[in-house]
C-alpha positions in Angstrom: 154.7 78.5 -7.1 155.1 80.8 -4.3 158.8 79.4 -4.1 159.6 80.1 -8.1 158.2 83.3 -7.8 160.5 84.5 -4.9 163.2 82.8 -6.8 162.8 85.0 -9.9 162.1 87.8 -7.9 165.8 87.7 -6.0 167.6 87.0 -9.6 167.6 90.4 -10.8 168.5 92.0 -7.1 172.0 93.4 -7.4 174.4 92.5 -4.8 175.7 95.2 -2.7 175.2 96.8 0.7 173.6 99.9 -1.2 170.8 97.4 -2.3 169.9 96.0 1.1 169.7 99.5 2.5 167.1 100.5 -0.7 165.4 97.4 -0.4 164.5 97.5 3.5 162.3 100.4 3.0 159.8 98.8 0.0 159.8 95.6 2.2 158.7 97.4 5.4 156.0 98.9 3.3 154.9 95.7 1.5 154.6 94.2 5.3 152.3 96.9 6.2 150.0 96.6 3.3 150.0 92.7 3.6 149.5 93.2 7.5 146.4 95.7 6.7 144.5 93.2 4.6 141.4 93.0 6.4 140.4 89.0 6.1 138.0 89.2 9.1 135.8 91.9 6.5 136.5 89.8 3.6 135.6 86.3 5.2 132.4 87.9 6.6 131.6 89.2 2.8 132.1 85.8 1.2 129.8 84.2 4.1 127.0 87.0 3.6 126.8 86.6 -0.4 126.6 82.9 0.4 123.5 83.7 2.7 121.9 85.8 0.1 122.6 83.0 -2.4 120.5 80.4 -0.1 123.5 78.4 0.8 122.6 76.4 4.1 126.1 75.8 4.8 126.5 79.6 5.3 124.2 79.6 8.5 121.8 82.1 9.1 123.3 84.9 11.2 124.8 87.8 9.6 128.4 88.7 10.5 126.5 92.2 12.1 124.7 90.0 14.2 127.2 87.3 15.1 130.2 89.2 16.8 131.5 85.4 18.2 131.7 83.9 14.9 134.6 81.6 16.1 135.1 80.0 12.6 135.4 83.7 10.9 137.7 84.6 13.9 139.9 81.5 13.7 140.1 81.9 9.9 140.8 85.5 9.6 143.7 85.5 12.2 145.0 82.0 10.5 145.0 83.9 6.9 146.8 86.8 8.7 149.5 84.8 10.4 150.2 83.0 6.8 150.5 86.2 5.0 152.6 87.8 7.4 155.1 84.9 7.3 154.9 84.7 3.6 155.9 88.5 3.5 158.5 88.0 5.9 160.0 85.3 3.8 160.2 87.4 0.8 161.9 90.3 2.8 164.2 87.6 4.0 165.3 86.2 0.4 165.2 89.3 -1.2 167.7 91.5 1.4 170.0 88.0 1.5 170.1 87.9 -2.3 171.1 91.3 -2.1 173.8 90.9 0.5 177.2 91.2 -0.4 179.7 87.9 -0.8 183.3 87.1 -0.9 185.9 88.9 1.5 183.3 91.1 2.8 180.8 88.6 3.2 177.4 89.8 5.1 178.1 87.5 8.2 181.7 88.6 8.2 180.6 92.4 8.7 179.0 92.2 11.3 179.5 91.4 15.6 178.6 88.0 16.8 175.7 89.7 18.4 174.2 91.4 15.5 171.8 89.9 13.3 172.7 89.7 9.5 171.4 92.7 7.2 168.7 90.5 5.7 167.3 89.0 8.7 167.0 92.6 10.0 164.9 93.4 7.1 162.7 90.3 7.7 162.2 90.8 11.1 161.0 94.9 10.7 159.0 93.7 7.7 157.2 91.5 10.0 156.8 94.4 12.6 155.5 96.3 10.0 152.9 94.0 9.1 151.7 93.6 12.7 151.4 97.6 12.6 149.1 97.0 9.5 147.0 94.4 11.1 146.6 96.8 14.1 146.2 100.2 12.5 145.4 99.8 8.8 145.3 102.8 6.7 141.8 102.1 5.0 139.9 101.2 7.9 140.7 104.7 9.9 143.6 102.8 11.7 141.3 100.8 13.6 142.0 97.1 13.0 142.6 94.0 14.5 144.3 92.9 17.7 147.5 92.0 16.1 147.6 88.7 18.0 148.0 86.4 15.3 150.4 87.7 13.2 152.9 88.3 16.0 152.1 85.0 17.5 153.3 83.8 14.2 156.4 85.8 14.1 157.6 84.7 17.4 157.1 81.2 16.7 158.7 81.2 13.6 161.9 83.5 14.8 162.2 83.1 18.4 160.3 79.7 19.0 161.7 79.6 23.1 160.3 82.6 23.9 157.0 81.6 22.2 156.9 78.2 24.3 157.6 80.7 27.5 154.9 82.8 26.6 152.1 80.3 25.4 152.8 78.7 29.1 152.9 81.8 31.0 149.8 83.1 29.1 147.6 79.5 29.7 148.8 79.4 33.3 147.8 83.0 33.8 144.6 82.4 32.1 144.0 79.3 34.3 144.4 81.1 37.2 142.6 84.4 36.6 140.0 83.3 33.6 140.7 87.0 32.4 142.4 87.8 28.9 143.4 90.9 29.4 145.2 90.4 32.8 147.1 87.2 31.0 148.4 88.9 28.2 149.4 91.9 30.5 151.4 89.4 32.8 152.7 87.7 29.7 154.0 90.3 27.7 156.9 91.4 30.1 157.8 87.7 30.6 158.6 87.2 26.9 160.6 90.4 26.9 162.5 89.7 29.9 163.2 86.2 28.8 164.6 87.2 25.5 166.9 90.0 27.3 168.2 87.2 29.6 168.7 85.1 27.1 171.1 87.8 25.2 172.6 88.7 28.1 173.4 84.7 29.2 174.0 83.7 25.3 171.1 81.1 25.2 169.9 80.3 21.9 166.6 80.7 21.7 166.1 80.8 18.1 166.9 79.2 14.6 168.5 81.4 11.9 168.4 84.5 14.2 171.3 85.8 16.4 170.8 86.9 20.0 171.5 90.3 20.7 170.3 93.8 20.8 168.0 94.5 17.7 166.5 90.9 18.6 165.8 91.9 21.9 164.5 95.4 21.0 162.4 93.7 18.2 160.7 91.6 21.0 160.3 94.7 22.9 158.6 96.7 20.2 156.4 93.8 19.3 155.2 93.4 22.8 154.3 97.2 23.3 152.6 97.5 19.9 150.6 94.6 21.3 150.2 96.2 24.8 149.1 99.5 23.1 146.5 98.0 21.1 144.9 95.0 23.7 145.5 96.6 26.9 143.8 100.0 26.7 140.8 100.5 29.0 137.6 99.7 27.6 135.5 102.9 26.6 132.9 103.7 29.2 129.4 102.7 28.5 126.7 105.7 28.4 124.4 105.5 31.3 120.8 106.6 31.5 
């Protein structure tokens, strides 16, 4: 059904460079809105309704007294990841449908180190979804960690970087048992690997060309995660 919906959506898109430019803004806004969907809140509301209805499978603790509700956390993260991948897929297909063909084909108009316009729209739509997850406008710009959609995007677009990042994080955590420190060590490694892959022309992706924009995208993604997750914890009042 989703594939058919996307196919129907792209049929009306006019083919021109201008169309790609015009579509990029709405796609980024759509990405932000999808990323800002509060899946954790919606799941906790659903669970609370089941508790009030006397459903024993919903457990006895409410969301306010169960901050480490792992099924809820995993479910919210999974939904955020899937939603982010879906909206980037829509952005990719819509922008690709609008890209020019023939003698001025989209690929032919770019250098061998530049991504296609449709890929660029998809990447930055995904980035907008991460920002929406971190800073949703309807929650006072106080949202989730952004980790779930970011991991999904890196896995989908730069799988080699994903593997390096996952190994680095797991090794760091095994040695330090500190999640924040492990993330602090992982983010610069991820950016460095993508940058070195661009310099050495080592393919880390499928469907996305190594180059300055992809490296910038990885760096911005890492910066957003660092800004959200590596902030000093607020001091607790004493006395």
